[in-house]
N, C-alpha and C positions, 0 to 999 in steps of 0.2 A: 734701140729696140725696144718695145716690152711686150709681153707676152702675156696674156691671161691662162690662169688653168684651173679645173676644177676636177679633182679624182675624188673619187669612193672609196671606202675600205683601204685595207693593208694592201691588196694586190694594185689598187690603180695608184697606192702611194707609191710600190716600188715600179711599178711604169714610168710613171710621173718624175722621180727622182733619176731615172736610167736616162729618162729627155731631156731634163735640166742637163745632166752633166754632159751631156752630149753634143747638145746645142752651146751651150759655154764654152766647149773645146773647139767649135768652130767662129765664136763671138763671146768674148769673156767681159763684154760691157752688156751684153742684151740682159734687161730686169723681169723678175718672175713675180707675179703674186696670184692668189686666188685662194682655193679652198684645197690646203696641202694636209698630209700626214706628217710624223716626223723626219722619214725618208728626204721627202721633198723639201721640207723645212731647211735639213742638215745642208742639202744640195745648193741652198739659195733661194728658196721659192719665199717669198711673206707671204705670210699665212692670214688672211681673213677671216677665214674659219678654220674647223678643224674636220678632216677627212671624214673621222668615225660621223659625224651628224647625218653621212649619206650612207650608212651600214644598213639599210632597212632593205627587205626581200620579200617575197609573194603576192598576192592578189591583194588580200586580208590585213595582213599584219602592218604595213606600214599608214594604215588610215589614220592612226592616232596621232603621226607625227607631221600631217600634210599642211596643218597651220604653220610652224615652225619652219617647213621646207621653202613654202611658197614664199613665207618673208624674209629668207636669205636669198633665194632667186631674185625676189624686185629687188633687193639691194644690190646685187651682184649688177642687175640690168642698169638700174640707175648710174653707179657707179662708172660702168662702163661705156655706159653713154654719153656720160660729162667728161669723160678723159677716155677715149678710144684704144686698145690696145691695138697691136700689130695685126695680131691673129689672136685668136681665143683655141683652145685645147680642150675640148671636153674628155677626160680619161674614164670610160667606162661610166656605169652609172647612169644608165639612157633616160630610166624614167623622171630624174632631176635635169640631164644635160642636153636631152635634144628640145626642152621646152627653153631652156635659155640660150642655146645655140639658134633657135629659129628665131627667137627675139634680137639675139645682136645681129644676124645676117639682115635680118628688116634693117637693121641701122648700117648696113654697108663694111662692119664688121667682118673680118676672114674669120670660117670657123671649120676646124678639124675636129671629127670625131673619131678618137685613138681607142681601139676595141669595137669589132661592131656586135651591137647586141644581136642573141641569136636568132634573130629575125626570119631566116633560114628554116629554123625548127618548131618555131611558134610563134604566135600573132605577128603574122607577116604584113598584117595589113600595117603594122608600125612604118611598112618602107617609104609609104607616103609622107610621115613624119620626116623620116631622114632625109628623102630628096629635098624637103623645104628647109632644114636644119641643118644642112652638113655640104660644103664647098667639097668635101673630100674624106673621105671616110679611110682611116688608116687598118688594115684587118689583118690578123695574128694568125689565122688560117687560110691556107692556099686556095679553098674553094668559093671563099668570101667574096674576093676580086670577082669572080666569075659571074656569081648570083646580082653583084649591083652592078655589074658592065650591062647585064640582061635589063637590068628597070634602070638604063641612061643615068647610073649617079658613077661621079670620078672615084674611084678606088684603089687602093695600093695595098700589095700585101709584102709587108715588113719583116714577116717571121715571128718566132716566138721567145719573147725574153726568157723564157725559162728554160726552150734549148740551147739558148746561148751561153747560160751558166750551169748547165747541168755538164759532169766530168763525166768523160766519155767513157773512161776504163775506172776502176778502183778495187781493192781488195776489201771481198766482204767480210772474213775473217778476221783484219782486222778492224775494222769497222765494229765488227761483235765483241772483239775485245775491250776499245775505247768505251763500249755501253757496259762491260760487263757481264757479258750473255754469252753462256759456255754452254753449245746445247748443239745436236746434231742437225734437228730444223728449226727455224725461226718463225714465226707469222709474225707481220706488222699489222696493228690495228689502228686505223685512222679512223674515228667514229665521227667527227667532223670538226669545222672552227666557229662554228655559232651553237648557241644554246640550245636552240630549237632540233639543229641536227642531232648533238648529242642524246637530248631526251626522248628523241623518237624511236633513234636505231641503239644507242647505248645497251639498252637491257637485253636486246636482241643478240647484238654481237659479242656482250658477256658471256651467255648465255651460248651460243655457239663456241666459242672456246672451251667452255665448262663440256660440250659434247669430243670435244677431239683432243683436250687433257685427258679425260676419261681412260682411253687407252693407249696415250701416247707419250710418254714419261719420258722420252728423248725430244720433244717438242717446247719450244718454249716460246713465250710472247712479248711484245713489245711495243707500247703506245704512245706515240710522241702528244702532249696535248698544249693546246695553243695559248691557256691561260689557266692560271690559278683556279678559277673558278671552276672551268670545265673539267679540270685535274679532279676535285673534289668530287663532282657529278660524278664522272665515269668509275671513278675508285670505288664508289659507294655503288656503282652496276657491279661490277666484278666482286666485291663482298658479297652482294646478294647472290651470286652464282659460284660461291664459293671458290673463286681463282684468283685471288687477289695475290696469293703468295707465289703464282705460276709467271706473274708479269712483273715487267722493267715499264715502269712510266717515266719519261723524259720530259722537262720542261723546254716546249718547241722542238729543237732538230728533227723535225720531219722526213728531211733527206736524211738523215742517217738512220735512222728507223728502218725506211723503206730499203735502204742499201743493204742492212743487216740481214734481210729477209729473204725467205725462199720464194714466200708467198705473201700476197696483201691482200686485208679486205678492208673497204674503204667505201666510205658515203662518197656518193658521187659529184665531182665537182674537179678544180683544180688539181685536188691530187690524183685524180687517174690522171691526167696528163703527166704531171711529175713523175707518177710510177713507171708507165711507159717508157718515158725517156730515160729512167736510169735503169731499163731492161725487165724491170721485176713482173712476171705472173700475178695476176690480180681476182678478185672477186668485190663486184660495185653493188650497192644497193643506194637506193634515195628514198625518202619519204618526206612529202608536204605536209602541210598542215591538211586536216582532212575537208575542210571548205573550199580551201584553194585548191587541192586536189579535184573536187568533184566540180567547181566552175570549168577550170581546164578541160578536164573531159567531157562536161556536158557541153560545152561550144566547140570540141573537135579541134583546139589551140593547136595539140601536137602536130609537126608535120612529118616527121623523120621516123625511121626505123628503130634506130638505139638512142641512147640517152648519155652513153659515156663518150666523151671526146677519142678514145683511141679507137671504139670501133667507128665513129662516124667517119674519122678522117682515113682508116685503111677500108672502110667499107666490109667488114666481116668481123663475124661476132668473136674476137677472141677473147672479150671479156666478160663473162658470164656477169648479165646482169639482173637484178632486182629490183622493179620498180612498186612502191605504195606498197599494199599489204600482200606481195607475189611472195613477197621472202620473209623466211622465219627461221629460226635456227638450225633446223635439220636441214633446209635445203644450203644456207650459206656451209653449212659444216661437210656437205655431202659435195656440192663446187669446188671447196678448197682442196679436200681430200684426194679427187680425183685428178687435182695439180701437183700435190704433194707427191704423188705415186707416180704421176705419166711425166716421165725426162724427157721422152721424146717430143710431146706435145710442147712442153716451157721451152724446148730447145727453138721448136720454131715460132714462138711466140716472142720470145728475144729475138732470133733474129729480124722477127716483120717491125718489133717497137725499134730496133737500132736504124734501120731504114729510114723509120718516120722522123728518129732523131736529126739525122742527115736534110732532110725535107723541111723542119721549121726552122734550124739553127742558120740564120742569115744574116745575123749582128743585129738587130733590131732597133736595137734604140739609136744607131748612127743612121737608119734607114729612114726612121720615124724623124729624126733632127732633120734630114735632108729635105723631107718631104714640107714638113713646118717650115723651114726657113723659104722654101721656094715659094709655097704660096703666100708668106708674108712678105716677100717684093715682088710679087706678080704684079702686074699693073695693066 
């Protein structure tokens, strides 16, 4: 059996690696090839191209990379049309994968889209594209399966791999010791994993910490940095705000940074879900490029009341969230200060986040592998 895969970015690479491992446990003779990152390659997927090539986001930003991406998609269609795999799995990267899946499905190749696009949140017109592209959608979030069934699209809720990997219990003080943090209270700051995110929110996050540090000598700060380039960028923001000496910067180690914290300030994304799964109260912000945001608002593309996953999943605003220019250092600092002082509220938040973890921890790799094999063998 042969499976084609295309993953985008680090998160897709990790999902793909877990899927490949789970499929191999069922059938060691399965061969894998496609667009893969280092984790998928280590699991045994032959890389026809690197996953980082698909690491683009927004409406305007990817335009300059379109010609190269179209050439790659044409090459994959040609290869898999001439020598069809038993199934194809597009992992996230919907702007690339849905078009690829549609073309492969037209050639009678079984197609799976793993990780639902946020079609329930914005650009709902994409549901028609998904219906044409995928034989089945593998969903990480429970409400997504219901959404697809309402549109007569086959879908399966497999759970979230991040919930499977997150430890249910840990010693916060021990983690602080490992990181060299010795303080009564700790704020973890996660400004983002992309240059644009850190550029847009990093300066305000640094100024927020300056406000909090001014009257609180017992508060320490830790920030995990995704890359050396982002570390240098955020360090410059901290220097400008005059709080560099109050920070511990780590290379990666986001999970440990979150574990060490009483409260987390973050750029919304997967980090908000990871923080919730670790049971930590948080304040979330997000800023898009101005033109991208103007288009989204002008076309009324956003269809949900919240933009952080914990709020959406629990359907209540447990996470103070600030979109675009709604947030500023004073507003962030006030929201963080409220959480640092209100232990009763934090206790409620931790309980609800614990319930969320139980709901999402479903052994996603194994469930996804079962769904892929079932479709590949379907006659």
